[in-house]
N, C-alpha and C positions, 0 to 999 in steps of 0.2 A: 483299728477300724473305728472305734468310738471317737477318737480325736479327729479323725477325718470327717465324721458326721457333724461333730460340734463345730468344726471349722466352717463347714458348708452352711450350717445354720447361722453362724455369726456373720458370714458374708451376706446372706439373704437379709438378715435383720438390718445390717448396715445399709444395704441397698435400699430397703424400704424406708429407713429413716432418712437417708440421703434424698430419696425421691420426694418424701414429704417436705423436707427442707427446701428442696428446689421449688416445689409447688407453693410453699408458704412465701418464699422470697419473691417468686414470680407474682403471686397475688398481691403482696405488699407493694411491689414495684408498680403493678397495674393501678392499685388504689392511689398511690402517690401521684402517678402520672394523671389519673383522672381528676384528683383533687387540684393538681396544678392547672389542668385545663379548665376546671370549673372556676378556679381563682382568676385565671386569665380572662375567662368569659365574664366574670363578675366585674372585672376591672373595666370592661368595655360596655356592659349593660347593667343598669341599675333601675330601681323603682323610685319614682319621684311622686310625692304627694302634692297635688296642686289644689289650693283652696278655690272654691267657687263662691263668690260674693253674691248673695241673693238680691233681687230688686228691693229697694227700700219701699215701704208702704207709701201709697199716694195720699194726698190730702184733698178732700172735697169740702165745699161750703155747706151751709145748713140746708140747702135745697138739692144737694147731691151733685152740683156742678164741679167738674174736674178743675182744680186750681193748681196743685203742685204735683208734678209727675217726674219721671226719671229720663235722663238722657245718657246713653252709654258712652263711656270714654275708656281709654286704656292707659294704665301706667306701664312704662317699660322698665323692667328691673335688670340689673347687671350683677353678675358674680365674677369678679376679676380673675379668679383662678381658672375659670372655665374658658376664658377668651383664648382663641388661637388664630393667628394670622389675621388680625383685625385690619380691615380696610376702612380707615377713618373717613375717607371721602365717600364711601358707600353709605356709612351711617349718617353722615352729614346730609346726603341727598335724600335718604329715606325719611329721616326725622326732621328735616328742614332746620338743622342746627349748624352753626359754624364749627370748623375744626378746632378753634380755640376753646369753645364751650365744651366740646366733646372731651378734649384732653383734660380740662379742669375737672370735669365730672368724674372722669376715670381715676384721676389722682385722689379725689375725695372718696370714691368708692373703695379704693385700696386702703386708704387711711382708716375708713370705717371698719372694714373687715374683708380681707381678700377672698375668704371662703364662703361668705354669706351674701345673699342678695340684698341690694340696696336700690333705692329709687334713682333712676337715671333720667327719665323724661316723664313729666306729669301730663295728664289730660290730653293724650294723643287722640284726636278725633278719628272716626271710623275710616275715612278715606286714607289717612296717613298710615293707620294700622294695617290696612289691606296691602299697601305697598311694602310695609315692614314684613308682613307674613310671607310675601313672595320671595323675599331675600333672606328669610330666617335661617335657611340651610347653611348660609355662609356667615351668618352673624352669631357665632357660637358665644355662649356666655350671656346672651340677652334673652329675656323671656317676658311675655306680656302678663298683665293682671287686669282683669275687667273691673271697672269701677262705675258707679252710677252717680252722676251729678244731677242737680235739680234743674228743672225748667218750669216756667210759670205761665199759665194761660192768662192770668190776670196779673199785670205788673204792679201790684199794690200789696199792702199788708206786710211789708218787710219787717217792721219792728216786732210783730208778734209771731210771724211765721218762723223767723230765725234763719240760720244758714248752717252749712256743713263745713267742716275743716278736717284736715288729716290728723290722725292720732299722733300724740307725742310718744317718745320712748317711755316716759314715766307712766303714761296711760296704758301702753302696751304691757309693761312690767306688772302693773297692778290689775290687769284684766283677766289673769289666769287663762290665757289662750283665747280670750274672746275677740281681741283685736290683734292684728299684725301690721307690719310696715305697709304704709300706703292706704290703709283702711280709712274710711270717712266716719265722722261722728258728729252728732248734733252739737253745735257750739252755742246756740242761743235760741230763745223763743220756744215755740212748740217742738221744733226739731230736737232741742236738748231735753225738754221736760219729758217728752214721750219717746225718747230714744229706745227704751226697752221694747216698745210696741212696734216702732217703725223699722228697726234695723233688720229684723228677721233672724234667721240662723244659717250660718255658713254650711256649704256642702264641700265635698272633696272628691277629686278624681285621682286615680292611681294609674300612672302611665310608665311604660318602659322607655328609657332614654339611653342613648349611647354615651361614650366617654366625652363626646363633644357637646353633650346636653341636648342633642336632637331627639325629638320624639320618634319612637319606633312603632309602638302599638299600645292600646289600652292593656293594663295589667289584668290578666284573667278575664279578658273581654269585657271589662267594666263591671264584673260581678260584685266587686267590693266597693264600688263607688257609692258615695253618700250624697243624695240630692239635696240642694239647698231648700230652705223654707222661706218663702218671700215674707217681707214685713207686712204687718197688718195695715189696712187702709183706715185712715183717720177721717172721721166726719167732725167738722168743727161748727161752732155756733154762728160764725160770722156770715153775713150775707155779702157775697163777693161784689154784686152790683151796687149795693149800698156803700160798700167800702170804696169803690171807685168814685162814686158820686161825692162822698164826704171828702176824700183826698183832693178832688178837683177844687173844692171850695177853699183850700188852703194854699193855693198857688201863690208863691212869693210872700208867704206869711210864716211866722213862727208861732207855735202853740200846739194845742192838743184837743181832741174830741173823743169822748167815749159815749157810746149808746148801748143800753142794756134792755133786756126784757125783764121787768120788775118781778113777775111771778116766778121766774125760773133762775134768775141770776145769770142768764146767758148773755154774753157780749155780742152785740149785733154788728158793731164796727168799732174800730179803735184807730185813731189817727195821731201820729206824731209828725209834726212838720217843722222844718223841711224833712223830706224823706228821700228814698232812693228806690230805683227799680231793683227788685230782688234778683233779677237775671244777671246783674253785675257780679254776683257772687257764684255764678255757675261756671264750672269748667276752668280753662287755663287762664282766664283773665282775673282770677280772684286776687292775687297778690297786688297787681297793679291797681285795680279798682279800690281795694282796701286802703292802700296808701293814699290814694286820691281823696277818698271820702274822709279819712282821718284828718287830712290837712285842710278840709273845707271849714271855713270860719263860721258857717251857719249851723254846724254840728248835726249833720243828718244822721249820724250813728247814735245820737243821744235820744233815748226813748222817753220823750216828755210825758206821755200819758201814764207811765208807770214809775218814772224816776224824777220827773219834774216836781219840785215842792214849791207851791205858790201860796201867798196869802189868799184865803178864800173870799175876802171882801164881804160885801153885804149879803152874799148867799149864806154866810155863817149866822146871820140873824135868826134864821128859821130854827136852828138847833137851840140857840139860847132861849128863844120863846118857848119851845117845847119843854125844856128842862124847868123853866120857871113855872109853866102851867102845871106840870106834874108835881112840883114841890109847893104849889099853892101860894107862891110869892107873886103870882100874876094871874089875872083873870082876863077873859076876852073883852070885858067891859072896862078894864083899867085904862085911864086916860093920862097921858103925859103931854106936856106942852113942848113947843120948840120955838126958839127965838133965833133961828139961823145957826143953832148949835145947842149943846147940852148946857142948860142954865147952871146946874150945880157944878159943872166942870169949867165954869167961866168961859163958856162957849166952845169947849173942846170935849168931844170931837165936833167939828163944824158940820153944817147940814145945808142942803139946797132948798130952794123955794118950793113950798107945797102947802096945802091946807093944814091948819093946826088950831087947837089940839086934836089929837087923834086917839081912837081906840086901837086895839091890836090889829084887827083886819085892815083898817085904813093905814096903819103904820107899815104893814107889809106891802100894801099896794103902792105906797109912795116912798118906801124905803127910807123912813125917817131915822137918821143917825141918833138924834137926841132921845127918841123913844127907846131905842134898844140899849143905849148907854144907861138910861134910867133902869131898865129891866135888869141889866147885869149888875149894876151897883146895888140895887135893892135886894137882889138875890144874895150876893156875897155879904151884905150887912144885915141880913135878917136875924132877928133875935134867937131863932132856933139854933143857930150855930154859935158855939162858944168862942171860936177864933176865926180869923180870916183864913188860916190854913185849913181848918175843918170845912169851911164853906167851899173853898176852892177845890179841895180834894173831892168833895161830893160832886161838884160840877164836873171835875175831870173824870170821875168814874162814869158818869152818864156819857160823856164824850167817847170814852173807850168802848162802851157798849155800842155806840153808834158807828164805830169803825174809824174814829178820828185818832191819829197818833199811834197807829199800829198797822202792821201789814194785814191785809184782808185774806191773804193766802191764795191769790190768783194763780192759775196753773201755767205760768211762764216765769223764768228766773229773773232775779235782780229787782224785785219790787221794793220800793222805798216806803218807810213807815210814816213819812211826814214828820211833823214835830208838834208835840203837845207838852209844854213845860210842866214840871212838877212843882209843888210848893217849895221843895228843897232848892230847886233851881232859882226861884224868886228870892228865897232866903239868902242864897249865896250872892245873887246879883245886887240885892238891895240891903244887904247886911241886916236881915230880919226886920227891916223898917219899910214895910209896904202895906198897902190897903187896896180897897176896891178901886179907888180913883187912880192908883198907880198903874193898874193894868186894864183900865177901862177900854183901851183900844181893842182888846179881845172881843168886846161886845159887837163890833162891826167887822170882825175878820181882818183887822189891821194890826193886831198885836204880834206876839211871837209865834202864834199858831200858823203852821204850814200844812197844806194838804196836797195830795196828788189829784190830778183830774179823775183817776179811777175812783178815789175815795169820794169825790164830789158827786159822781154819777151814782155811786152806791147809796149816798144819802138820799138821792131822789127815789131810788128803789124803796128805801126804808119808809119814806113819807108816802109814796104811792101805794104801798102795801099796808099802810096804817099801822106800822109798828114792828115789821120784821123784814129781814132781807136774807137772801140765799147767797152764799159765797160766790163772788164773781168768777166766771170760768169761760174757757174757750172750747172745752171738750164736750162733744155731743154724743159720740159713739165710735165704735170700730166695727169692721166687717166681721160677722159671724159670732159676735159675743154680746152678751147683755151688758149695758153700761154699768148697771149697779154692781156687777161683779168685779169691775175694774177700778172705778173711781167713785168717791162719795164726797158730796159738797154739803157743808153744814148749813142749817137754818138757824139764824140768830134772831131772837126776839128781845126787844129792848123793854125795860121796865117803865114804859110810858103808856098811859091809857089811850085807846084808839080815838076817843072823843076829841082829844087835843089835836090829833092829826087833821081832823075835819076842819077845825078852826084855821089851821095853817093853810090848808088847801084852798079854803075860801079866799084868803088873802092872796094866794098865788094866782088864782083865777083872775081876780081883779087887777093884779099887777100886769097881766098880759092884755086884758081887755081894755083897761083904761088907767094904766099906771106906768111905772118906769120901764116895763117890758113890752110896751105897745108895738115895737118894731117886730116882735115875734108873732103878732096876732094874724091868724088865718081863719076866716069864717068856716065854721064846721069842723075845725081841727080839735077844738076843746083842749087846747094846750094851756097848762098853768105853769108858772115859772117864777124865777127871781133873778134879777140882774145883779151884777157886782162890778165894782171898779176897784181893782186891787192896786194899791199904791206900790210902786216899784222904786227902790232906792237907786237903781242903776239906769233909770231913764223914764220914759213915758209910762203911764199907768197901763195895767193889763185889763183887757175887756173880758168879762166873765158872765156866763149865763148858765143856769141849771133849770131843768123842768121835766115834765112828763105829760103824756097824752094817751088817750083822752082821760080826763080827770076822773070820770066815774068808773072806768074799766081800763086802767093803764096797761098799754101794750109796749110802750117805749119810754125809757128815761134817758135823758141826755145831759151831758155837761160839756161846756165849751170854754176854752180860754185862748184868747188871741193876744200874744205878747205885744206890749207897747202900742196898743191900739185904742186906748182911751176908754170912754164910757162903755158899760156892758151892753147898752142898747144899740151902740153904733155898729159893732161887728159880731160879737158873740151871739146875741139874741137872734138876728136874722139867719145866721148860719145854723143855729140849733133848730129853728122852725122849718127851714128848708129840708134838713135831714129827717125830722119827724114826719113832715108831710110826704116826703118821698117814700118813706117806709110804710106809712099807714095807707096812703092812697095810690102808690105806684107811679105818681106823676107829681108835677108841681104847678101851682097856679100863678107863679110870679117869675116867668122866664127872664124878664128884664133884670130883676134883682139877682138872679142866679148868674147871669152873664156879667153883671157889674162886679160881683164878688169874685168870680173866677178870674177876671181880667185885671183886677186891681192889686198889684203887689204892694207890700208894706215894708219889706226888708230892703235896706239900702242896696244890697248886692243885686236884687232883682229890679228895683226901681231904675237903677242906672242903665239896665239893659232893656227896659220896657220900650215898646215901639212908640 
């Protein structure tokens, strides 16, 4: 009886265990089947993160006028592994590309990486993109990326505004995710310098796509999307209307102009000529226009106001006088004679006809070469200095204070420092056998010293301010932030007493009113200035003028150089006075002069095509 009961119990236990096993196996099979179905579904549906490029910050001029804004384009990306049943003729029709180009680009994309997206078509305009979108359901493997190129309401200012270009792979790798393929970055000018402010911050959309890469729906209805943050709007110091006016004066000419506000160091306009329309670097025409401008013999891509290094000519006399006055090797009453040249230099440097002998103010008025040669020689040979090297180094230290021979730190890239030789340089060149007469050409800006037009304008700010200048700059502010929290510009004071500047300014006033700068005279403008004729070993002399106005409360300082144009009074002086008058009065009193300058080309390439 007991065995029968035990057998029954054993059978029940086995039955329970077997049932549990069946349930377990069934559940395991169900889970495996569910996972398989989930995997199959995952193969067909996946989540894609799509970056959203923010609009780049716009640029406005000093009066708030819109100058640089954004124009939307689309890059078309291709992922070769996702392409299925490609109809080459359809792609050619939609994107307006030849079948040969399409095949070449697909081969390049596969060679780059068959599983990663690469650029297939750049800067597709909106109308083409809409046609692409209508056919996107059959163009698997292709996807769009929104990009913003630049557009310009004022087609001027290209050298300082700069341009955008696509990031390189090296820049992508170094950016720690900041940039990806096809993104644009500032390549020059303000676009490059203020890239961190202008670029904004990317956003991201998360979307569900099928195995063919087609969008199905936003992931979690967009709850996880990250909106982009637009770039900050930049307000710059340049007056767009003044920039247009100044550039028009350089038609058919090579040279540069810089105008600044002395009290602030703000750059009011900056011209490098010949120049180009910045719209040429907007959108799909970039590569073609870049190559064309690079091949241009007039060098429109060369920024002359920032990188051009020129002999300053007679404008340099002003600094030499200031240094000698401060060191008491010269007084305003010091008189030197002139016999058509420097007597102690056996007539070298030579000089033009003018009244003689002269005191300092008269020498500035008439730009006497012999006078300033004597000033320079007497400074370097003064008994207070033990050697010529000590004297020269003292002179050079003053020049460095004044911003000669070094970068001023303007807020765009590629500034050149000019050239200011050291005493070691002369020791090497002349084998330690040189003296004041050896380098006397420095006295009139015709020696080894070279300056940029920006440095020349900065010297005018220094004199206008009677002893200090503020670091030249283009930045005026950004939207929503205080300027001082973003950028600081140094104030540099030179070790020269203010009384000496008043003497120099008197001479500069007379130079315009009744001296070598008479072609810059405008009644009521109160412009004071200095002409220069910079010798050029490669051709005709350069025409130079520097000045500021009004002399008693300076609001604009200007430097002009016109290459191969002869005397400073011929071209540079009238151009400078027209710009100063336009800025201060809003109009000009000599329209005939303006028309003549605008319509008279000097470059051979322009002269040959003149009407």
